[in-house]
MIMIGU-651598 format. One record per residue (C-alpha): x, y, z; chain. Coordinates in steps of 0.02 Angstrom, whole numbers. Layout:
# MIMIGU-651598
{x=X; y=Y; z=Z; chain=A} .
...
# end
This chain:
# MIMIGU-651598
{x=4553; y=1766; z=5946; chain=A} .
{x=4420; y=1898; z=5965; chain=A} .
{x=4240; y=1845; z=5938; chain=A} .
{x=4134; y=1936; z=5809; chain=A} .
{x=4037; y=2020; z=5948; chain=A} .
{x=4198; y=2086; z=6027; chain=A} .
{x=4258; y=2153; z=5859; chain=A} .
{x=4092; y=2239; z=5826; chain=A} .
{x=4093; y=2312; z=6002; chain=A} .
{x=4270; y=2377; z=5978; chain=A} .
{x=4224; y=2453; z=5812; chain=A} .
{x=4070; y=2538; z=5886; chain=A} .
{x=4174; y=2609; z=6029; chain=A} .
{x=4299; y=2678; z=5903; chain=A} .
{x=4159; y=2760; z=5803; chain=A} .
{x=4087; y=2836; z=5963; chain=A} .
{x=4257; y=2905; z=6010; chain=A} .
{x=4277; y=2983; z=5837; chain=A} .
{x=4104; y=3060; z=5847; chain=A} .
{x=4142; y=3125; z=6020; chain=A} .
{x=4304; y=3205; z=5956; chain=A} .
{x=4211; y=3285; z=5811; chain=A} .
{x=4078; y=3353; z=5928; chain=A} .
{x=4211; y=3419; z=6047; chain=A} .
{x=4303; y=3503; z=5902; chain=A} .
{x=4143; y=3586; z=5839; chain=A} .
{x=4100; y=3649; z=6013; chain=A} .
{x=4276; y=3716; z=6033; chain=A} .
{x=4261; y=3818; z=5873; chain=A} .
{x=4087; y=3878; z=5918; chain=A} .
{x=4155; y=3945; z=6083; chain=A} .
{x=4301; y=4028; z=5994; chain=A} .
{x=4186; y=4111; z=5868; chain=A} .
{x=4071; y=4173; z=6007; chain=A} .
{x=4217; y=4246; z=6106; chain=A} .
{x=4288; y=4325; z=5948; chain=A} .
{x=4121; y=4403; z=5906; chain=A} .
{x=4090; y=4466; z=6083; chain=A} .
{x=4264; y=4543; z=6089; chain=A} .
{x=4224; y=4643; z=5932; chain=A} .
{x=4055; y=4696; z=6000; chain=A} .
{x=4145; y=4762; z=6155; chain=A} .
{x=4279; y=4842; z=6046; chain=A} .
{x=4140; y=4934; z=5957; chain=A} .
{x=4075; y=4996; z=6125; chain=A} .
{x=4248; y=5053; z=6179; chain=A} .
{x=4274; y=5142; z=6013; chain=A} .
{x=4110; y=5236; z=6029; chain=A} .
{x=4148; y=5286; z=6209; chain=A} .
{x=4313; y=5361; z=6150; chain=A} .
{x=4229; y=5449; z=6004; chain=A} .
{x=4096; y=5524; z=6118; chain=A} .
{x=4231; y=5584; z=6238; chain=A} .
{x=4299; y=5694; z=6095; chain=A} .
{x=4476; y=5693; z=6167; chain=A} .
{x=4555; y=5598; z=6024; chain=A} .
{x=4529; y=5428; z=5941; chain=A} .
{x=4657; y=5294; z=5906; chain=A} .
{x=4734; y=5310; z=5730; chain=A} .
{x=4622; y=5181; z=5644; chain=A} .
{x=4464; y=5252; z=5723; chain=A} .
{x=4518; y=5426; z=5665; chain=A} .
{x=4509; y=5359; z=5487; chain=A} .
{x=4340; y=5274; z=5518; chain=A} .
{x=4268; y=5434; z=5591; chain=A} .
{x=4350; y=5545; z=5459; chain=A} .
{x=4278; y=5444; z=5315; chain=A} .
{x=4108; y=5449; z=5398; chain=A} .
{x=4117; y=5638; z=5420; chain=A} .
{x=4181; y=5668; z=5243; chain=A} .
{x=4053; y=5556; z=5157; chain=A} .
{x=3913; y=5594; z=5283; chain=A} .
{x=3886; y=5410; z=5320; chain=A} .
{x=3880; y=5318; z=5487; chain=A} .
{x=4053; y=5287; z=5563; chain=A} .
{x=4013; y=5103; z=5580; chain=A} .
{x=3969; y=5088; z=5396; chain=A} .
{x=4132; y=5178; z=5354; chain=A} .
{x=4226; y=5052; z=5462; chain=A} .
{x=4142; y=4906; z=5375; chain=A} .
{x=4182; y=4978; z=5203; chain=A} .
{x=4366; y=5002; z=5245; chain=A} .
{x=4387; y=4833; z=5331; chain=A} .
{x=4296; y=4738; z=5193; chain=A} .
{x=4402; y=4822; z=5058; chain=A} .
{x=4561; y=4777; z=5152; chain=A} .
{x=4500; y=4597; z=5177; chain=A} .
{x=4463; y=4580; z=4990; chain=A} .
{x=4635; y=4650; z=4945; chain=A} .
{x=4719; y=4530; z=5067; chain=A} .
{x=4620; y=4385; z=4995; chain=A} .
{x=4680; y=4418; z=4818; chain=A} .
{x=4859; y=4462; z=4866; chain=A} .
{x=4894; y=4325; z=4993; chain=A} .
{x=4741; y=4229; z=5049; chain=A} .
{x=4834; y=4128; z=5181; chain=A} .
{x=4807; y=4275; z=5298; chain=A} .
{x=4618; y=4263; z=5281; chain=A} .
{x=4537; y=4161; z=5418; chain=A} .
{x=4366; y=4159; z=5498; chain=A} .
{x=4421; y=4288; z=5627; chain=A} .
{x=4471; y=4406; z=5488; chain=A} .
{x=4299; y=4395; z=5410; chain=A} .
{x=4211; y=4416; z=5577; chain=A} .
{x=4314; y=4572; z=5610; chain=A} .
{x=4272; y=4646; z=5440; chain=A} .
{x=4085; y=4628; z=5470; chain=A} .
{x=4055; y=4636; z=5657; chain=A} .
{x=4162; y=4785; z=5713; chain=A} .
{x=4078; y=4914; z=5602; chain=A} .
{x=3906; y=4844; z=5642; chain=A} .
{x=3946; y=4854; z=5827; chain=A} .
{x=4003; y=5035; z=5811; chain=A} .
{x=3840; y=5079; z=5722; chain=A} .
{x=3737; y=4992; z=5857; chain=A} .
{x=3824; y=5078; z=6003; chain=A} .
{x=3819; y=5246; z=5916; chain=A} .
{x=3631; y=5229; z=5897; chain=A} .
{x=3619; y=5197; z=6085; chain=A} .
{x=3733; y=5341; z=6138; chain=A} .
{x=3651; y=5463; z=6018; chain=A} .
{x=3489; y=5446; z=6114; chain=A} .
{x=3566; y=5529; z=6266; chain=A} .
{x=3646; y=5699; z=6293; chain=A} .
{x=3829; y=5690; z=6345; chain=A} .
{x=3880; y=5793; z=6499; chain=A} .
{x=4003; y=5935; z=6465; chain=A} .
{x=4121; y=5917; z=6614; chain=A} .
{x=4304; y=5883; z=6577; chain=A} .
{x=4315; y=5746; z=6709; chain=A} .
{x=4168; y=5658; z=6626; chain=A} .
{x=4253; y=5663; z=6456; chain=A} .
{x=4420; y=5604; z=6527; chain=A} .
{x=4335; y=5463; z=6622; chain=A} .
{x=4236; y=5410; z=6469; chain=A} .
{x=4391; y=5412; z=6359; chain=A} .
{x=4498; y=5313; z=6483; chain=A} .
{x=4358; y=5186; z=6511; chain=A} .
{x=4335; y=5170; z=6323; chain=A} .
{x=4519; y=5139; z=6293; chain=A} .
{x=4531; y=5013; z=6435; chain=A} .
{x=4382; y=4918; z=6363; chain=A} .
{x=4457; y=4929; z=6188; chain=A} .
{x=4626; y=4863; z=6248; chain=A} .
{x=4543; y=4716; z=6336; chain=A} .
{x=4434; y=4680; z=6183; chain=A} .
{x=4581; y=4684; z=6061; chain=A} .
{x=4679; y=4572; z=6179; chain=A} .
{x=4536; y=4446; z=6183; chain=A} .
{x=4525; y=4449; z=5993; chain=A} .
{x=4712; y=4414; z=5981; chain=A} .
{x=4713; y=4281; z=6117; chain=A} .
{x=4570; y=4180; z=6043; chain=A} .
{x=4680; y=4162; z=5889; chain=A} .
{x=4561; y=4121; z=5746; chain=A} .
{x=4629; y=4249; z=5624; chain=A} .
{x=4712; y=4419; z=5615; chain=A} .
{x=4618; y=4579; z=5578; chain=A} .
{x=4628; y=4654; z=5401; chain=A} .
{x=4748; y=4791; z=5459; chain=A} .
{x=4872; y=4668; z=5534; chain=A} .
{x=4857; y=4556; z=5382; chain=A} .
{x=4895; y=4704; z=5269; chain=A} .
{x=5047; y=4750; z=5374; chain=A} .
{x=5109; y=4569; z=5370; chain=A} .
{x=5096; y=4562; z=5181; chain=A} .
{x=5184; y=4729; z=5155; chain=A} .
{x=5318; y=4679; z=5280; chain=A} .
{x=5347; y=4516; z=5187; chain=A} .
{x=5348; y=4594; z=5013; chain=A} .
{x=5453; y=4747; z=5061; chain=A} .
{x=5566; y=4645; z=5175; chain=A} .
{x=5546; y=4772; z=5313; chain=A} .
{x=5512; y=4743; z=5500; chain=A} .
{x=5329; y=4718; z=5540; chain=A} .
{x=5334; y=4847; z=5680; chain=A} .
{x=5393; y=4986; z=5565; chain=A} .
{x=5264; y=4942; z=5433; chain=A} .
{x=5124; y=4944; z=5563; chain=A} .
{x=5181; y=5114; z=5626; chain=A} .
{x=5181; y=5179; z=5447; chain=A} .
{x=5004; y=5112; z=5417; chain=A} .
{x=4937; y=5183; z=5580; chain=A} .
{x=5018; y=5351; z=5548; chain=A} .
{x=4948; y=5356; z=5371; chain=A} .
{x=4774; y=5314; z=5436; chain=A} .
{x=4790; y=5450; z=5568; chain=A} .
{x=4844; y=5585; z=5443; chain=A} .
{x=4714; y=5540; z=5312; chain=A} .
{x=4577; y=5524; z=5443; chain=A} .
{x=4622; y=5691; z=5521; chain=A} .
{x=4609; y=5785; z=5356; chain=A} .
{x=4444; y=5698; z=5320; chain=A} .
{x=4373; y=5761; z=5485; chain=A} .
{x=4421; y=5631; z=5615; chain=A} .
{x=4456; y=5683; z=5796; chain=A} .
{x=4638; y=5691; z=5852; chain=A} .
{x=4684; y=5743; z=6029; chain=A} .
{x=4785; y=5707; z=6184; chain=A} .
{x=4707; y=5534; z=6204; chain=A} .
{x=4767; y=5488; z=6029; chain=A} .
{x=4946; y=5509; z=6089; chain=A} .
{x=4909; y=5423; z=6255; chain=A} .
{x=4834; y=5272; z=6168; chain=A} .
{x=4981; y=5261; z=6048; chain=A} .
{x=5104; y=5258; z=6194; chain=A} .
{x=5008; y=5138; z=6308; chain=A} .
{x=4909; y=5029; z=6187; chain=A} .
{x=5048; y=4912; z=6130; chain=A} .
{x=5118; y=4865; z=6302; chain=A} .
{x=4945; y=4851; z=6381; chain=A} .
{x=4875; y=4742; z=6243; chain=A} .
{x=5029; y=4629; z=6247; chain=A} .
{x=5015; y=4598; z=6435; chain=A} .
{x=4826; y=4574; z=6433; chain=A} .
{x=4830; y=4458; z=6281; chain=A} .
{x=4963; y=4350; z=6366; chain=A} .
{x=4852; y=4333; z=6519; chain=A} .
{x=4696; y=4296; z=6416; chain=A} .
{x=4791; y=4171; z=6309; chain=A} .
{x=4828; y=4068; z=6465; chain=A} .
{x=4649; y=4090; z=6527; chain=A} .
{x=4572; y=4036; z=6362; chain=A} .
{x=4690; y=3887; z=6352; chain=A} .
{x=4620; y=3824; z=6517; chain=A} .
{x=4440; y=3865; z=6472; chain=A} .
{x=4442; y=3793; z=6297; chain=A} .
{x=4533; y=3628; z=6316; chain=A} .
{x=4504; y=3511; z=6169; chain=A} .
{x=4495; y=3328; z=6214; chain=A} .
{x=4580; y=3226; z=6078; chain=A} .
# end
């Protein structure tokens, strides 16, 4: 038979373990949120680098820029407006696709674009072709890594992916085809609104998917080791 003191001691140890697990779980999510946010800040930087290179944006950024040009508002504000509208639509149509990462994306990406634009606009961009190519390539590499980190941290899909998932489910069509349709539609609408389309738009479309898949797989393993949760 256990004495009263032993029972109390055992109970206290159990409570301490539970509190330790709760603390570990909170810290885990704090780290995930920080990584998610930083990935979107870097995605904003990559997006602005590509925009300033003027050799062609990715399809979604073409729409962001086009809306900004057409309405004469900051590109980052345009991005926030579009992403928030999509997030609200997703919430009311099928809210299971809304997670904290979705909300962070809807708010942080556009704000990051606005911030980096304000920095770049303070400096004159060189006119050499090599400079523009280098800036565009560097921007896309940074964007691919940032998107991969956002995917790998796995705390929610972005509003565009959520929209594609819902349409794919409702229309009973492959997700890949729906995503291509959405990206193409964004590209066409953005172009006619004033967004920049060029050779790098095509290059990003051809290389983005495979690069992001490989990088996200690597980062997924890296984050799994970094962010172990002790149960």
